[in-house]
N, C-alpha and C positions, 0 to 999 in steps of 0.2 A: 768485718774483714774486707769487704769490697771498698768501703769508704777509705780504709787505710791505703789501698792500692790506687784509688782514683785521685787522692789528694796530691801526690807528687806529679801526676800527669797533668793536673790542672795548673799547677805552678809552672811546669815546663811549658805548657801551652802559652801562658801569659808572658813568660820570659822570651819565648820565640817570637811572639806577636810584637812585643815592644822592640826587640832587636830588628825585626823586619821594618818596622816603621822608621826607626832611626836610620837604617841603611838607605831607605828610599828618600828620606829628607836630605841626607848628606849627598846622595847621588844627584838629586835635582839641583841642589845648591852649587855643586861643583861644575855642572854643565851649563848653568845659567851665565857664567862669565868665563870666557876662554882667555888664556894668556896672551893671545895675539890681539885681542880687542884694543888695548891701549896703544899698541903699535900701529894698528890700522887707523885708529882715531887721530893719532899724531900725523900720520901720513896724509890723511884727508885734510887736516888743518893746514899743513904745509902747502898742499896743492891749492887750497882755497885762498891762501895768502899770496899765491904766485911765486913761492920760493922754489918750486920744482915744476918741470914741464909735464904735459899730459903723458908723454912717453915714459918719463921717469916714474910718474905716479903708477901707471899701469904695470911697468916692469917690477917695481918694488912691491906693489900689492899682490902680484902674481907670486912673487917669492914668498910672501907671508902666507898666502892661501895654499901654496904648494901646487899651483897650476902654471900653465904656460901663459906668457903675456899675450894680450890681444894684439892683432895686427894694427898698424898705425891708422888705417882707415876704418877700423871696426868700432862702431859706436854702440855695440850691444852691451858693453860693460859699463 
């Protein structure tokens, strides 16, 4: 009688364990690459080629990051 009751619980355990592993893997994969990444990369490339000034670069990167732009003399970024 006990074996009949424990068998469904064992199946439920394995289903929950597999679901947890799948969710963890999906969560890590989605955080590994953010949507802003290609935009920032393009911005860095344009700055490196001299297509935009440092001020334009800092201002646009701040917009993408959601932060305030650095002061013109600020070399910390």
